[in-house]
VEXNUKOL-604286 format. One record per residue (C-alpha): x, y, z; residue in one letter. Coordinates in steps of 0.001 Angstrom, whole numbers, plus 500000, padded with zeros to 6 digits. Layout:
<atoms>
ATOM xx yy zz res
ATOM X Y Z A;
...
</atoms>
This chain:
<atoms>
ATOM xx yy zz res
ATOM 392503 766857 497065 X;
ATOM 394411 769293 499139 X;
ATOM 397169 768725 501731 X;
ATOM 395982 768231 505354 X;
ATOM 396998 770891 507858 X;
ATOM 400777 770414 509207 X;
ATOM 401559 767706 506646 X;
ATOM 404302 768144 504188 X;
ATOM 403431 766990 500694 X;
ATOM 405763 766362 497803 X;
ATOM 404537 765414 494286 X;
ATOM 405469 765611 490602 X;
ATOM 403218 766885 487598 X;
ATOM 405986 765812 485285 X;
ATOM 409463 764119 485152 X;
ATOM 408369 760630 486469 X;
ATOM 408474 757665 484102 X;
ATOM 409686 760120 481650 X;
ATOM 412817 762128 480678 X;
ATOM 411443 765635 480104 X;
ATOM 408408 767840 481138 X;
ATOM 409940 768164 484597 X;
ATOM 407625 769727 487313 X;
ATOM 407618 769053 490954 X;
ATOM 406022 770819 493968 X;
ATOM 406514 771004 497876 X;
ATOM 403473 771757 499687 X;
ATOM 402900 772792 503475 X;
ATOM 399627 774242 504819 X;
ATOM 398832 777016 502560 X;
ATOM 402195 777288 500685 X;
ATOM 402886 775570 497500 X;
ATOM 406615 775943 495889 X;
ATOM 406771 774851 492424 X;
ATOM 410183 773590 490913 X;
ATOM 410682 773871 487343 X;
ATOM 408145 773612 484314 X;
ATOM 409443 771985 481286 X;
ATOM 408237 770507 478006 X;
ATOM 409008 767475 476168 X;
ATOM 408550 766752 472430 X;
ATOM 406180 764426 470885 X;
ATOM 406692 761075 469183 X;
ATOM 405539 760192 465856 X;
ATOM 402112 758726 467289 X;
ATOM 401140 762267 468479 X;
ATOM 400365 763790 465068 X;
ATOM 400372 767539 464673 X;
ATOM 401432 768085 468312 X;
ATOM 404316 770680 468753 X;
ATOM 404995 770359 472504 X;
ATOM 403807 768232 475594 X;
ATOM 403700 770155 478890 X;
ATOM 402425 769389 482333 X;
ATOM 398659 769540 483257 X;
ATOM 398668 772125 485928 X;
ATOM 395010 771831 486871 X;
ATOM 395834 771103 490462 X;
ATOM 397895 774088 490858 X;
ATOM 395329 776437 488964 X;
ATOM 392796 775077 491263 X;
ATOM 394815 776292 494311 X;
ATOM 396472 779432 492768 X;
ATOM 396007 781227 496092 X;
ATOM 398667 778831 497625 X;
ATOM 401287 778785 494891 X;
ATOM 403807 781486 496184 X;
ATOM 406566 780839 493672 X;
ATOM 408124 779006 490665 X;
ATOM 411595 778131 491345 X;
ATOM 413805 777067 488322 X;
ATOM 416879 774929 488469 X;
ATOM 418373 775760 485160 X;
ATOM 417684 776864 481567 X;
ATOM 416958 773586 479587 X;
ATOM 413802 773187 477609 X;
ATOM 412502 770212 479725 X;
ATOM 412700 772560 482805 X;
ATOM 411562 776145 481338 X;
ATOM 409695 775185 478053 X;
ATOM 406333 775100 479870 X;
ATOM 406795 778305 481835 X;
ATOM 404894 780727 479655 X;
ATOM 401858 778431 479443 X;
ATOM 401869 777968 483238 X;
ATOM 402220 781603 483833 X;
ATOM 399130 782566 481580 X;
ATOM 397095 780270 483943 X;
ATOM 398853 780943 487230 X;
ATOM 400741 784230 487353 X;
ATOM 403387 783817 490175 X;
ATOM 406891 785188 490766 X;
ATOM 409685 783265 488977 X;
ATOM 412910 782766 490770 X;
ATOM 416088 781727 488746 X;
ATOM 419649 782348 488205 X;
ATOM 420766 785005 485884 X;
ATOM 421463 782931 482788 X;
ATOM 418283 780911 483306 X;
ATOM 416271 784259 483566 X;
ATOM 417756 785410 480259 X;
ATOM 416449 782225 478692 X;
ATOM 413015 782532 480338 X;
ATOM 412684 786308 479263 X;
ATOM 413143 785126 475620 X;
ATOM 410193 782787 475899 X;
ATOM 407979 785292 477727 X;
ATOM 408700 787983 475231 X;
ATOM 407878 785592 472481 X;
ATOM 404658 784831 474257 X;
ATOM 404001 788601 474920 X;
ATOM 403838 788210 478695 X;
ATOM 407097 789486 479762 X;
ATOM 405733 792844 481265 X;
ATOM 403109 790838 483361 X;
ATOM 405732 788505 484943 X;
ATOM 407659 789331 488066 X;
ATOM 411245 787790 487420 X;
ATOM 413586 787482 490398 X;
ATOM 417348 786779 490185 X;
ATOM 418855 784407 492688 X;
ATOM 422197 782775 493241 X;
ATOM 423705 780022 495494 X;
ATOM 423932 782444 498281 X;
ATOM 420263 783536 498189 X;
ATOM 417857 782804 501026 X;
ATOM 413886 782762 500709 X;
ATOM 411231 782731 502895 X;
ATOM 407635 781537 501960 X;
ATOM 405497 781196 505164 X;
ATOM 406527 777996 506869 X;
ATOM 409096 777129 504000 X;
ATOM 412617 778517 503919 X;
ATOM 414664 778217 500696 X;
ATOM 418421 778024 500095 X;
ATOM 420385 776953 497217 X;
ATOM 423778 775081 496239 X;
ATOM 425646 775190 492937 X;
ATOM 425945 771988 490734 X;
ATOM 427826 771240 487527 X;
ATOM 425533 770402 484454 X;
ATOM 425843 771230 480560 X;
ATOM 424549 774735 481011 X;
ATOM 425599 777697 483243 X;
ATOM 424062 778743 486551 X;
ATOM 422568 775355 487765 X;
ATOM 421306 775049 491125 X;
ATOM 420140 772472 493609 X;
ATOM 417471 773650 496255 X;
ATOM 417362 773202 499953 X;
ATOM 413769 773491 501639 X;
ATOM 413680 773928 505350 X;
ATOM 410256 772981 506632 X;
ATOM 408842 772114 510054 X;
ATOM 408887 768456 509076 X;
ATOM 412518 768642 508085 X;
ATOM 414801 769430 505140 X;
ATOM 413945 768455 501680 X;
ATOM 416574 768607 498891 X;
ATOM 416011 768893 495067 X;
ATOM 419396 768366 493362 X;
ATOM 418384 769612 489935 X;
ATOM 420223 768184 487056 X;
ATOM 423840 767560 488019 X;
ATOM 427069 765769 487571 X;
ATOM 430408 766220 489448 X;
ATOM 432768 767915 487145 X;
ATOM 436123 768788 489155 X;
ATOM 437555 770763 486175 X;
ATOM 434736 772766 484867 X;
ATOM 435303 774894 481833 X;
ATOM 433423 777850 483050 X;
ATOM 435018 777434 486643 X;
ATOM 431615 777263 488245 X;
ATOM 432618 774575 490705 X;
ATOM 429891 772688 492699 X;
ATOM 429266 773395 496191 X;
ATOM 430441 770004 497516 X;
ATOM 431241 771377 500899 X;
ATOM 427682 773191 501147 X;
ATOM 426154 769818 500164 X;
ATOM 428072 767882 502840 X;
ATOM 427024 770521 505449 X;
ATOM 423443 770121 504435 X;
ATOM 423750 766328 504685 X;
ATOM 425316 766733 508261 X;
ATOM 422323 769092 509373 X;
ATOM 419892 766198 508156 X;
ATOM 417742 765715 505017 X;
ATOM 414516 763845 505591 X;
ATOM 413865 763685 501759 X;
ATOM 415962 763701 498791 X;
ATOM 414809 764039 495045 X;
ATOM 417570 763421 492749 X;
ATOM 417700 763007 488988 X;
ATOM 418038 759539 487569 X;
ATOM 418796 760065 483742 X;
ATOM 422350 758152 483824 X;
ATOM 421419 755652 486700 X;
ATOM 422233 752859 484324 X;
ATOM 425643 753900 483423 X;
ATOM 428537 752764 485749 X;
ATOM 431531 754899 486412 X;
ATOM 431819 758902 486734 X;
ATOM 430690 761436 484017 X;
ATOM 433733 762556 482137 X;
ATOM 434743 766164 482299 X;
ATOM 433445 768661 479570 X;
ATOM 437174 769649 479283 X;
ATOM 437723 766541 477393 X;
ATOM 435346 767653 474591 X;
ATOM 437222 770833 474117 X;
ATOM 440506 769029 473328 X;
ATOM 438897 766860 470543 X;
ATOM 436971 769687 469134 X;
ATOM 440178 771655 468874 X;
ATOM 442109 768697 467374 X;
ATOM 439433 768063 464711 X;
ATOM 439257 771741 463563 X;
ATOM 443064 771866 463274 X;
ATOM 442825 768842 460913 X;
ATOM 439811 769817 458889 X;
ATOM 440555 771093 455323 X;
ATOM 437347 772759 454305 X;
ATOM 434613 774271 456319 X;
ATOM 433736 772867 459710 X;
ATOM 430111 772565 460674 X;
ATOM 429360 771658 464463 X;
ATOM 426074 770976 465751 X;
ATOM 425259 770892 469307 X;
ATOM 422625 772152 472062 X;
ATOM 422436 775930 471886 X;
ATOM 422183 775951 475576 X;
ATOM 425517 774281 476165 X;
ATOM 427368 777523 476409 X;
ATOM 430556 775680 477827 X;
ATOM 430701 773712 474668 X;
ATOM 429939 776757 472467 X;
ATOM 432724 778503 474125 X;
ATOM 435126 775805 473317 X;
ATOM 434099 775827 469741 X;
ATOM 434824 779642 469834 X;
ATOM 438236 779036 471366 X;
ATOM 439227 776440 468921 X;
ATOM 438086 778433 465983 X;
ATOM 440108 781378 467150 X;
ATOM 443270 779474 467570 X;
ATOM 442989 778144 463986 X;
ATOM 441987 781700 462413 X;
ATOM 438490 780731 461637 X;
ATOM 435484 783027 461560 X;
ATOM 432010 781872 463231 X;
ATOM 428783 781699 461469 X;
ATOM 425608 780999 463683 X;
ATOM 422645 779142 462072 X;
ATOM 419408 778223 463603 X;
ATOM 417081 780866 465695 X;
ATOM 417723 779136 469038 X;
ATOM 421598 779221 468503 X;
ATOM 421443 782964 467550 X;
ATOM 419253 783756 470565 X;
ATOM 421072 781915 473246 X;
ATOM 424480 783038 472151 X;
ATOM 423147 786566 472193 X;
ATOM 422025 786135 475948 X;
ATOM 425215 784394 476831 X;
ATOM 427491 787323 475372 X;
ATOM 425035 790014 476744 X;
ATOM 425177 788416 480337 X;
ATOM 428958 787714 480354 X;
ATOM 428775 783852 480060 X;
ATOM 430345 783637 476614 X;
ATOM 433654 785385 475401 X;
ATOM 433615 785803 471779 X;
ATOM 436344 787987 470160 X;
ATOM 435348 791109 468499 X;
ATOM 434352 790685 464755 X;
ATOM 434743 786917 464982 X;
ATOM 431025 786284 464360 X;
ATOM 430018 786846 460714 X;
ATOM 426794 786542 458726 X;
ATOM 425944 783591 456337 X;
ATOM 426153 785693 453367 X;
ATOM 429755 786495 454251 X;
ATOM 430784 782702 454018 X;
ATOM 431615 783012 450325 X;
ATOM 433916 785855 450783 X;
ATOM 436470 783565 452763 X;
ATOM 438095 780525 451945 X;
ATOM 436502 777301 453353 X;
ATOM 439453 776790 455882 X;
ATOM 438467 780185 457425 X;
ATOM 434970 779409 458394 X;
ATOM 433413 777365 461417 X;
ATOM 429600 777035 461189 X;
ATOM 427930 776525 464690 X;
ATOM 424267 775254 464254 X;
ATOM 421146 773702 465903 X;
ATOM 419752 770259 464814 X;
ATOM 421997 767817 466726 X;
ATOM 418772 765917 467682 X;
ATOM 417635 765333 464077 X;
ATOM 414989 767991 464158 X;
ATOM 413546 768124 460610 X;
ATOM 413399 771969 460345 X;
ATOM 416497 772603 462147 X;
ATOM 419716 773999 460462 X;
ATOM 421634 770697 460340 X;
ATOM 418726 768776 458685 X;
ATOM 418381 771495 455931 X;
ATOM 422078 771692 455533 X;
ATOM 422262 767827 455095 X;
ATOM 419924 768237 452005 X;
ATOM 421713 771299 450967 X;
ATOM 418342 773244 451583 X;
ATOM 419779 776096 453465 X;
ATOM 419802 779280 451546 X;
ATOM 423209 780615 450874 X;
ATOM 425124 777729 452655 X;
ATOM 426269 774465 451252 X;
ATOM 428098 771502 452420 X;
ATOM 430634 770149 449974 X;
ATOM 433026 767355 449450 X;
ATOM 435842 767730 451935 X;
ATOM 433811 769667 454732 X;
ATOM 434051 768377 458234 X;
ATOM 430719 768019 460157 X;
ATOM 430832 767421 464001 X;
ATOM 427895 766353 465954 X;
ATOM 428927 767443 469392 X;
ATOM 425843 766037 471109 X;
ATOM 424351 762562 471981 X;
ATOM 420904 761735 470660 X;
ATOM 418192 761705 473158 X;
ATOM 416630 758410 473235 X;
ATOM 413943 758253 470523 X;
ATOM 415945 760610 468351 X;
ATOM 418395 757994 466883 X;
ATOM 416401 757380 463641 X;
ATOM 416406 760964 462598 X;
ATOM 419913 761621 463522 X;
ATOM 421010 758602 461569 X;
ATOM 419039 759772 458629 X;
ATOM 421006 763127 458695 X;
ATOM 424345 761515 459036 X;
ATOM 423616 759434 456006 X;
ATOM 422821 762482 454138 X;
ATOM 425918 764337 455207 X;
ATOM 428031 761291 454051 X;
ATOM 426185 761358 450617 X;
ATOM 427265 764942 450157 X;
ATOM 430944 763985 450607 X;
ATOM 431395 765348 453951 X;
ATOM 433790 763885 456642 X;
ATOM 431461 763152 459506 X;
ATOM 432298 762732 463220 X;
ATOM 429811 761530 465430 X;
ATOM 429205 759291 468389 X;
ATOM 429215 759888 472135 X;
ATOM 431915 759212 474899 X;
ATOM 435181 757895 473856 X;
ATOM 434063 756858 470384 X;
ATOM 434510 760466 469132 X;
ATOM 435372 762480 472135 X;
ATOM 432870 765099 470921 X;
ATOM 430011 764831 473530 X;
ATOM 430096 764114 477225 X;
ATOM 426776 764001 479437 X;
ATOM 425639 766694 481538 X;
ATOM 423869 764057 483829 X;
ATOM 425897 762075 486654 X;
ATOM 426746 758600 486219 X;
ATOM 426277 755986 488858 X;
ATOM 429364 757195 490986 X;
ATOM 428121 760827 490741 X;
ATOM 424604 759621 491998 X;
ATOM 426131 757741 494830 X;
ATOM 428227 760619 495867 X;
ATOM 425269 762942 495976 X;
ATOM 423424 760427 498190 X;
ATOM 426359 759900 500328 X;
ATOM 426800 763751 500881 X;
ATOM 423153 764219 501555 X;
ATOM 422369 761007 503741 X;
ATOM 418693 761190 503282 X;
ATOM 416109 759287 505428 X;
ATOM 413788 759033 502454 X;
ATOM 414498 759141 498743 X;
ATOM 412568 759829 495509 X;
ATOM 414454 759272 492294 X;
ATOM 413161 761769 489683 X;
ATOM 413693 762717 486049 X;
ATOM 413801 759350 484363 X;
ATOM 412104 756319 482726 X;
ATOM 410929 753580 485281 X;
ATOM 414215 751686 484559 X;
ATOM 416379 754765 485478 X;
ATOM 414348 755229 488658 X;
ATOM 414591 751442 489574 X;
ATOM 418360 751555 489190 X;
ATOM 418725 754682 491088 X;
ATOM 416603 753192 493893 X;
ATOM 419155 750192 493992 X;
ATOM 422093 752803 494110 X;
ATOM 420374 754511 497064 X;
ATOM 420044 751225 499122 X;
ATOM 423692 750483 498094 X;
ATOM 424940 753652 500073 X;
ATOM 422699 753430 503064 X;
ATOM 419163 754401 502361 X;
ATOM 416873 751733 504010 X;
ATOM 414979 749338 501927 X;
ATOM 411473 750458 501650 X;
ATOM 412395 754044 502350 X;
ATOM 412511 754927 498509 X;
ATOM 409451 755896 496729 X;
ATOM 409188 755215 492908 X;
ATOM 406173 757470 492082 X;
ATOM 404078 758261 488939 X;
ATOM 403150 761748 488186 X;
ATOM 400306 762894 490535 X;
ATOM 401342 760514 493388 X;
ATOM 401805 762258 496669 X;
ATOM 404345 761603 499389 X;
ATOM 402861 762970 502704 X;
ATOM 405418 763469 505666 X;
ATOM 403903 763902 509027 X;
ATOM 405871 763505 512427 X;
ATOM 408915 762589 510436 X;
ATOM 407183 759632 508645 X;
ATOM 406609 759428 504924 X;
ATOM 403803 757682 503374 X;
ATOM 402475 757430 499774 X;
ATOM 398741 756927 499886 X;
ATOM 397062 759452 497838 X;
ATOM 397138 761192 494327 X;
ATOM 396306 764647 492700 X;
ATOM 395391 765205 489188 X;
ATOM 398363 765157 486757 X;
ATOM 398706 764334 483023 X;
ATOM 399775 765773 479674 X;
ATOM 398698 768854 477938 X;
ATOM 399344 768995 474196 X;
ATOM 400242 772206 472433 X;
ATOM 399250 772530 468840 X;
ATOM 400058 775786 467247 X;
ATOM 398542 778348 469669 X;
ATOM 396259 775807 471045 X;
ATOM 396705 775112 474653 X;
ATOM 395002 771756 475609 X;
ATOM 392340 771880 472905 X;
ATOM 393839 768893 471415 X;
ATOM 392783 765743 473371 X;
ATOM 392730 761946 472992 X;
ATOM 389491 761930 470518 X;
ATOM 391227 764433 468174 X;
ATOM 394547 762538 468191 X;
ATOM 392460 759297 467555 X;
ATOM 390889 760894 464481 X;
ATOM 394203 762275 463372 X;
ATOM 395602 758762 463490 X;
ATOM 392777 757291 461442 X;
ATOM 393101 759898 458975 X;
ATOM 396807 759265 458578 X;
ATOM 396334 755416 458373 X;
ATOM 393505 754937 456128 X;
ATOM 392364 758416 454860 X;
ATOM 388804 759732 454708 X;
ATOM 385554 759449 452619 X;
ATOM 383453 762670 452352 X;
ATOM 379983 761728 451217 X;
ATOM 377648 764696 450103 X;
ATOM 374045 764159 450190 X;
ATOM 371929 767054 448488 X;
ATOM 368329 766521 450049 X;
ATOM 365159 768440 449780 X;
ATOM 363948 769432 453230 X;
ATOM 360287 769731 451987 X;
ATOM 360150 766751 449802 X;
ATOM 362439 764837 451988 X;
ATOM 364079 762925 449226 X;
ATOM 367439 762873 447522 X;
ATOM 367798 765773 444835 X;
ATOM 370751 763952 443134 X;
ATOM 373087 761053 443314 X;
ATOM 375382 760989 446273 X;
ATOM 378909 762691 445610 X;
ATOM 381876 760533 447293 X;
ATOM 385179 762252 447791 X;
ATOM 388246 760133 448698 X;
ATOM 391211 761778 450591 X;
ATOM 394006 759549 451389 X;
ATOM 391911 756387 450895 X;
ATOM 392003 755592 447186 X;
ATOM 392536 757530 444153 X;
ATOM 389178 757918 442517 X;
ATOM 390061 757578 438985 X;
ATOM 391562 754162 439523 X;
ATOM 388743 752831 441830 X;
ATOM 385629 754034 439857 X;
ATOM 383805 750658 440340 X;
ATOM 384517 750583 444236 X;
ATOM 383060 754516 444354 X;
ATOM 380059 753478 442083 X;
ATOM 379205 750662 444508 X;
ATOM 379486 752882 447463 X;
ATOM 377228 755425 445888 X;
ATOM 374792 752666 445186 X;
ATOM 374974 751543 448814 X;
ATOM 374390 755217 449875 X;
ATOM 371393 755692 447730 X;
ATOM 369720 752465 448810 X;
ATOM 370443 753103 452533 X;
ATOM 368840 756643 452255 X;
ATOM 365870 755460 450151 X;
ATOM 365079 752722 452752 X;
ATOM 365301 754939 455610 X;
ATOM 363020 757549 453763 X;
ATOM 360471 754858 453029 X;
ATOM 360204 753847 456533 X;
ATOM 359485 757505 457289 X;
ATOM 362894 758046 459076 X;
ATOM 363695 761679 458112 X;
ATOM 366010 762651 460768 X;
ATOM 369283 763895 459312 X;
ATOM 371282 762381 462210 X;
ATOM 369594 758997 461767 X;
ATOM 370610 759278 457908 X;
ATOM 374206 760197 458645 X;
ATOM 374563 757437 461257 X;
ATOM 373265 754640 458978 X;
ATOM 375163 755779 455912 X;
ATOM 378330 755939 457838 X;
ATOM 377749 752398 459292 X;
ATOM 376726 750883 455807 X;
ATOM 379510 752600 453897 X;
ATOM 382183 751623 456627 X;
ATOM 381224 747849 456767 X;
ATOM 381144 747713 452913 X;
ATOM 384680 749294 452678 X;
ATOM 386183 747237 455409 X;
ATOM 384810 743935 453616 X;
ATOM 386391 745173 450399 X;
ATOM 389733 746698 451304 X;
ATOM 390306 745705 455115 X;
ATOM 390718 749539 455648 X;
ATOM 388802 751810 457967 X;
ATOM 388813 755303 456511 X;
ATOM 387009 758147 458381 X;
ATOM 383516 758298 456741 X;
ATOM 382103 761872 456924 X;
ATOM 378389 762241 455519 X;
ATOM 377547 765672 454799 X;
ATOM 373853 766688 454112 X;
ATOM 373007 769927 452211 X;
ATOM 369464 770980 452507 X;
ATOM 367789 772707 449526 X;
</atoms>
């Protein structure tokens, strides 16, 4: 369903009722401006899935209207889906300098960099797309070059904040455009879309500077190697690790592909200042004493194949953690990752390491890049929107953000808590939510894009829980009879040598079922497969209370 003429429409294809996979759009007449295109990582129920990205069917069906993709910042949940989107809908990409550097890495990996138009913008840029004019303002976050977006439309001004907090002492001296935000609010904002990640947390988000002080203190006290794990994209934190290591005469080792790549981009583009010859290779660690080495690595979220997980089991070639080393987790676990992070912390303690972990004041090694309640209220107060859509959060976060909005002056009933695909239409300065567009998840498995759906996942789940039985039937096409006894192969169900009686009875049931069908002149192979599957499945469930996948295969001779 497309937008009616002269109606301003706003919708999300990702980022609502979830933290991650952010993708939003503004549409007016024949112009669609897309904001962000991220991914999120699967939970344990999505077996074999590597990434989840937004379903962009609606945008592909309206490719002729899509004028641009504007990216607020370079985190994975805002840029991770871009290569997949551009393969279907190749539009110009507008982003700040550092964000473009990270996007280029992805496009080069997907071999589509040459075909993509990348356009650098900053907070002073002004863009025109038909009836929609776009301006920007700087915000603080946990990655450089973050922007909020102002859309000027015939129906009024719309603001998308991007991810933000208010840090009055930013490490990189990139100060938020608070005066510009206030000016936008004075001009009038008909609709504000603002992130909700920390809408449940009272107070104001601490400054990133606090982390630098604690990191430096911990490195000064450390006697062996220091291993620090954080988000590769948190260049402000990486800079503070560099500064603390330099002050304590330590060399820096980078472990993990994303850490190496992002640091290279940050140095190349001037966002990271690393003294000459400070970075060394992993194979040079043994040339130095332990107190001369800092290792900066990926894996703060407990990813099984990331550097920290491999270090925690001493499975990283050439690099070992020994008793007396200090490991710092300078990042908080994203909800859902706590179990994996705890497992790694246990492994590190078992190696004899001194492990410093925890968020906020408990360790001082991490502060959030997302605004707490007071930050969110300040944004609402500056913008003074007529209507409000909380975005980027689970339902409870969106709900709390709505209450905050009402507490600072947004009228009750003027806030929309949406699901992905819900459309807010604004006409004659009145906003309504009465319709939907197609939205959902696209699963990435290897190089497959959307070829794994619910049926495949259901099969994988069944295989993972109860295994499978492969039944091979050798049959004569001319004589229409079994040429030999059935051969039943168990994988993940039972161990055949320990379950000979069960397998024998299964084969007897198969033999009997096939013979009955042939005697009744039912010779269709599909009928035989269906009846064998039903008979074996029923017997196995009665005997074991399990439901393995039963896969009959007929070989014609």
